[in-house]
C-alpha positions as a Markdown table, in Angstrom:
| # | Residue | x | y | z |
|---|---|---|---|---|
| 1 | Met | 72.7 | 58.2 | 136.4 |
| 2 | Ile | 72.3 | 55.9 | 139.5 |
| 3 | Gly | 71.2 | 52.5 | 138.4 |
| 4 | Leu | 67.8 | 51.4 | 140.4 |
| 5 | Cys | 68.2 | 47.8 | 141.0 |
| 6 | Val | 64.7 | 46.1 | 141.1 |
| 7 | Leu | 64.2 | 43.2 | 143.6 |
| 8 | Cys | 64.2 | 39.7 | 142.2 |
| 9 | Leu | 60.9 | 37.9 | 142.4 |
| 10 | Thr | 61.1 | 34.7 | 144.2 |
| 11 | Gln | 60.2 | 31.5 | 142.2 |
| 12 | Ser | 60.6 | 28.7 | 144.7 |
| 13 | Val | 62.0 | 28.2 | 148.3 |
| 14 | Ser | 63.0 | 24.9 | 149.6 |
| 15 | Ser | 64.5 | 23.8 | 153.0 |
| 16 | Ile | 66.6 | 20.6 | 153.6 |
| 17 | Met | 68.7 | 19.4 | 156.5 |
| 18 | Val | 72.1 | 17.7 | 156.2 |
| 19 | Glu | 73.9 | 15.7 | 158.8 |
| 20 | Leu | 77.6 | 16.2 | 159.1 |
| 21 | Ile | 79.5 | 13.1 | 160.5 |
| 22 | Glu | 83.2 | 13.6 | 161.5 |
| 23 | Thr | 85.1 | 15.4 | 158.7 |
| 24 | Asn | 83.2 | 13.8 | 155.9 |
| 25 | Ala | 81.8 | 16.1 | 153.2 |
| 26 | Arg | 78.3 | 15.9 | 152.3 |
| 27 | Cys | 77.4 | 17.3 | 148.6 |
| 28 | Phe | 74.2 | 17.8 | 146.6 |
| 29 | Ser | 73.5 | 19.6 | 143.4 |
| 30 | Glu | 70.9 | 22.0 | 142.4 |
| 31 | Glu | 70.1 | 22.8 | 138.5 |
| 32 | Leu | 70.0 | 26.4 | 137.8 |
| 33 | Asp | 69.1 | 28.4 | 134.9 |
| 34 | Glu | 71.6 | 30.9 | 133.7 |
| 35 | Ser | 71.2 | 34.4 | 135.1 |
| 36 | Gly | 68.9 | 33.0 | 137.9 |
| 37 | Leu | 69.4 | 34.3 | 141.2 |
| 38 | Phe | 70.3 | 31.4 | 143.8 |
| 39 | Ser | 70.4 | 32.4 | 147.5 |
| 40 | Gly | 70.4 | 30.5 | 150.8 |
| 41 | His | 70.5 | 30.7 | 154.5 |
| 42 | Leu | 72.7 | 28.0 | 156.5 |
| 43 | Lys | 72.4 | 27.6 | 160.2 |
| 44 | Val | 73.5 | 24.9 | 162.8 |
| 45 | Ile | 70.6 | 23.4 | 164.9 |
| 46 | His | 70.9 | 21.6 | 168.1 |
| 47 | Glu | 74.6 | 22.4 | 168.3 |
| 48 | Pro | 75.1 | 26.0 | 169.1 |
| 49 | Asp | 78.8 | 25.9 | 169.1 |
| 50 | Gly | 79.3 | 23.9 | 166.1 |
| 51 | Thr | 80.7 | 25.1 | 162.9 |
| 52 | Phe | 81.1 | 24.1 | 159.3 |
| 53 | Asp | 82.7 | 24.8 | 156.0 |
| 54 | Tyr | 80.8 | 24.9 | 152.7 |
| 55 | Ser | 81.5 | 25.7 | 149.1 |
| 56 | Ile | 79.4 | 26.1 | 145.7 |
| 57 | Leu | 80.8 | 25.4 | 142.4 |
| 58 | Ser | 79.4 | 26.3 | 139.1 |
| 59 | Pro | 79.1 | 23.7 | 136.3 |
| 60 | Asp | 82.7 | 24.7 | 134.9 |
| 61 | Gly | 84.3 | 24.8 | 138.4 |
| 62 | Asn | 84.3 | 28.3 | 139.4 |
| 63 | Leu | 83.9 | 29.2 | 143.1 |
| 64 | Met | 80.4 | 31.0 | 143.4 |
| 65 | Ala | 80.1 | 31.2 | 147.3 |
| 66 | Tyr | 82.0 | 29.8 | 150.2 |
| 67 | Gly | 82.4 | 30.0 | 153.9 |
| 68 | Phe | 84.7 | 28.6 | 156.9 |
| 69 | Asn | 84.0 | 28.1 | 160.5 |
| 70 | Lys | 80.4 | 29.1 | 160.1 |
| 71 | Ser | 77.3 | 28.3 | 162.3 |
| 72 | Asp | 74.9 | 30.8 | 160.8 |
| 73 | Asp | 75.7 | 32.2 | 157.2 |
| 74 | Ser | 73.9 | 33.5 | 154.1 |
| 75 | Phe | 75.0 | 33.5 | 150.4 |
| 76 | Ser | 73.5 | 34.9 | 147.0 |
| 77 | Phe | 74.6 | 35.0 | 143.6 |
| 78 | Asn | 73.5 | 34.8 | 139.9 |
| 79 | Ala | 74.3 | 31.8 | 138.0 |
| 80 | Thr | 76.8 | 32.4 | 135.4 |
| 81 | Arg | 75.5 | 29.4 | 133.1 |
| 82 | Ser | 73.0 | 26.9 | 133.0 |
| 83 | Gly | 73.6 | 23.6 | 134.8 |
| 84 | Asp | 74.2 | 21.7 | 138.0 |
| 85 | Tyr | 75.7 | 23.7 | 140.8 |
| 86 | Glu | 77.4 | 21.5 | 143.4 |
| 87 | Ile | 77.2 | 22.4 | 146.9 |
| 88 | Cys | 79.4 | 20.7 | 149.6 |
| 89 | Phe | 79.5 | 20.8 | 153.4 |
| 90 | Gln | 81.8 | 19.6 | 156.1 |
| 91 | Arg | 82.5 | 20.0 | 159.7 |
| 92 | Ser | 85.1 | 22.7 | 160.4 |
| 93 | Leu | 88.6 | 21.1 | 160.9 |
| 94 | Ser | 88.9 | 23.6 | 163.5 |
| 95 | Asp | 86.1 | 22.2 | 165.6 |
| 96 | Asp | 86.4 | 20.8 | 169.0 |
| 97 | Ala | 88.6 | 17.7 | 168.5 |
| 98 | Glu | 86.0 | 15.8 | 170.6 |
| 99 | Arg | 83.1 | 16.3 | 168.2 |
| 100 | Leu | 85.1 | 14.9 | 165.4 |
| 101 | Lys | 85.7 | 11.6 | 166.9 |
| 102 | Pro | 84.0 | 8.7 | 165.6 |
| 103 | Gly | 80.7 | 7.7 | 167.1 |
| 104 | Val | 79.8 | 11.3 | 168.0 |
| 105 | Ser | 76.3 | 12.5 | 167.0 |
| 106 | Pro | 76.3 | 14.1 | 163.7 |
| 107 | Met | 76.0 | 18.1 | 163.5 |
| 108 | Lys | 72.6 | 18.9 | 161.8 |
| 109 | Val | 72.8 | 22.1 | 159.3 |
| 110 | Asn | 69.4 | 23.5 | 158.4 |
| 111 | Ile | 69.5 | 24.8 | 154.5 |
| 112 | Ser | 66.9 | 27.2 | 153.3 |
| 113 | Leu | 67.2 | 27.7 | 149.5 |
| 114 | Ser | 65.8 | 30.4 | 147.4 |
| 115 | Phe | 65.6 | 30.4 | 143.7 |
| 116 | Gly | 64.5 | 33.6 | 142.0 |
| 117 | Ile | 64.5 | 35.8 | 138.8 |
| 118 | Tyr | 67.7 | 37.6 | 137.9 |
| 119 | Ser | 67.6 | 41.2 | 139.2 |
| 120 | Tyr | 68.1 | 43.8 | 136.8 |
| 121 | Ser | 68.5 | 47.5 | 136.8 |
| 122 | Phe | 65.7 | 48.8 | 134.6 |
| 123 | Glu | 67.1 | 52.5 | 135.1 |
| 124 | Arg | 70.4 | 51.5 | 134.0 |
| 125 | Glu | 68.8 | 49.7 | 130.9 |
| 126 | Glu | 66.9 | 53.1 | 130.2 |
| 127 | Ser | 70.2 | 55.0 | 130.6 |
| 128 | Ser | 71.9 | 52.6 | 128.2 |
| 129 | Ser | 69.0 | 53.0 | 125.6 |
| 130 | Glu | 69.0 | 56.9 | 126.0 |
| 131 | Met | 72.8 | 56.6 | 125.2 |
| 132 | Asp | 72.3 | 54.4 | 122.2 |
| 133 | Val | 69.6 | 56.8 | 121.0 |
| 134 | Ser | 71.7 | 59.9 | 121.7 |
| 135 | Leu | 74.7 | 58.2 | 119.8 |
| 136 | Asn | 72.4 | 57.5 | 116.7 |
| 137 | Ile | 71.1 | 61.2 | 116.7 |
| 138 | Lys | 74.8 | 62.4 | 116.9 |
| 139 | Gln | 75.8 | 60.0 | 114.0 |
| 140 | Ala | 72.7 | 61.0 | 112.1 |
| 141 | Glu | 73.5 | 64.9 | 112.5 |
| 142 | Gln | 77.2 | 64.3 | 111.7 |
| 143 | Leu | 76.0 | 62.4 | 108.6 |
| 144 | Ser | 73.8 | 65.4 | 107.7 |
| 145 | Lys | 76.6 | 67.8 | 108.2 |
| 146 | Asp | 78.9 | 65.8 | 106.1 |
| 147 | Leu | 76.4 | 65.5 | 103.2 |
| 148 | Leu | 75.5 | 69.1 | 103.5 |
| 149 | Gly | 79.3 | 69.8 | 103.3 |
| 150 | Asp | 79.7 | 67.7 | 100.3 |
| 151 | Phe | 76.7 | 69.4 | 98.6 |
| 152 | Val | 78.0 | 72.7 | 99.4 |
| 153 | Gly | 81.4 | 71.6 | 98.2 |
| 154 | Met | 80.0 | 70.2 | 94.9 |
| 155 | Arg | 78.1 | 73.5 | 94.3 |
| 156 | Ala | 81.0 | 75.6 | 94.9 |
| 157 | Lys | 82.9 | 73.4 | 92.3 |
| 158 | Glu | 80.1 | 73.7 | 89.9 |
| 159 | Val | 79.8 | 77.5 | 90.0 |
| 160 | Lys | 83.5 | 77.8 | 89.9 |
| 161 | Ser | 83.5 | 75.6 | 86.6 |
| 162 | Asp | 80.8 | 77.6 | 85.3 |
| 163 | Thr | 82.9 | 80.8 | 85.9 |
| 164 | Asp | 85.9 | 79.2 | 84.4 |
| 165 | Lys | 83.7 | 78.3 | 81.3 |
| 166 | Val | 82.4 | 81.7 | 81.0 |
| 167 | Lys | 85.9 | 83.3 | 81.3 |
| 168 | Leu | 87.2 | 81.0 | 78.7 |
| 169 | Ser | 84.4 | 81.7 | 76.5 |
| 170 | Asn | 84.8 | 85.4 | 76.8 |
| 171 | Leu | 88.7 | 85.0 | 76.2 |
| 172 | Ile | 88.0 | 83.0 | 73.0 |
| 173 | Thr | 85.5 | 85.7 | 72.0 |
| 174 | Thr | 88.0 | 88.5 | 72.7 |
| 175 | Leu | 90.8 | 86.5 | 70.8 |
| 176 | Ser | 88.4 | 85.8 | 67.8 |
| 177 | Val | 87.6 | 89.5 | 67.6 |
| 178 | Ile | 91.2 | 90.7 | 67.8 |
| 179 | Glu | 92.0 | 88.0 | 65.0 |
| 180 | Ile | 89.3 | 89.5 | 63.0 |
| 181 | Leu | 90.4 | 93.0 | 63.4 |
| 182 | Val | 94.2 | 92.1 | 62.6 |
| 183 | Leu | 92.8 | 90.4 | 59.2 |
| 184 | Ile | 91.0 | 93.4 | 58.5 |
| 185 | Gly | 93.9 | 95.7 | 59.3 |
| 186 | Phe | 96.2 | 93.5 | 57.0 |
| 187 | Gly | 93.3 | 93.6 | 54.3 |
| 188 | Val | 93.2 | 97.4 | 54.4 |
| 189 | Ala | 97.0 | 97.8 | 54.4 |
| 190 | Glu | 97.3 | 95.5 | 51.6 |
| 191 | Val | 94.6 | 97.4 | 49.5 |
| 192 | Leu | 96.3 | 100.8 | 50.3 |
| 193 | Tyr | 99.7 | 99.4 | 49.2 |
| 194 | Leu | 98.4 | 98.1 | 45.9 |
| 195 | Asn | 96.6 | 101.2 | 45.4 |
| 196 | Lys | 99.9 | 103.3 | 45.8 |
| 197 | Phe | 101.7 | 100.6 | 43.8 |
| 198 | Phe | 99.4 | 101.1 | 40.8 |
| 199 | Arg | 99.4 | 105.0 | 41.1 |
| 200 | Glu | 103.3 | 105.0 | 40.8 |
| 201 | Gln | 103.2 | 102.6 | 37.7 |
| 202 | Lys | 101.0 | 105.1 | 36.1 |
| 203 | Val | 103.1 | 108.2 | 36.9 |
| 204 | Ala | 106.1 | 106.3 | 35.5 |
């Protein structure tokens, strides 16, 4: 799903002007909140051919934006952490040597800065939520299948156990009947033998 990026809402806009003398750097800092959008437009005024270099560093020293030999430029980024972000400017070293000599009028750079709310893709967030819900549903379905499988397996074992018990009971009953019949047979044979024995004794 293609993310729909919602435009950030600007909280405040400020405009300042710095004067760049020779190759001396001019720096200042702006305090930003984490994830806040920071953007700006930089433009040389009253000196159309003048160029400048600039850089913006985060509180932990990471380079967030930069430009070389610029007379008109823009930047935009989201703050990676809360704190002071250092913005430095100086005249480009490649500028006309005559303009870098001492005593030359400073170059003026107009800076318009905007501070806004971090832009966010709500469609991506919705997509992520849908994926989480879908994943939870799949996990629930898998858990239900596992529980059902365990229940069926336990039921099958129970039925098998009952069947084995019935078979064992039938076997014991059969063996008991056979044992009784054998004992009866031995008893009848013994009675017949004794009856024959006593008859032979009387004849004798």
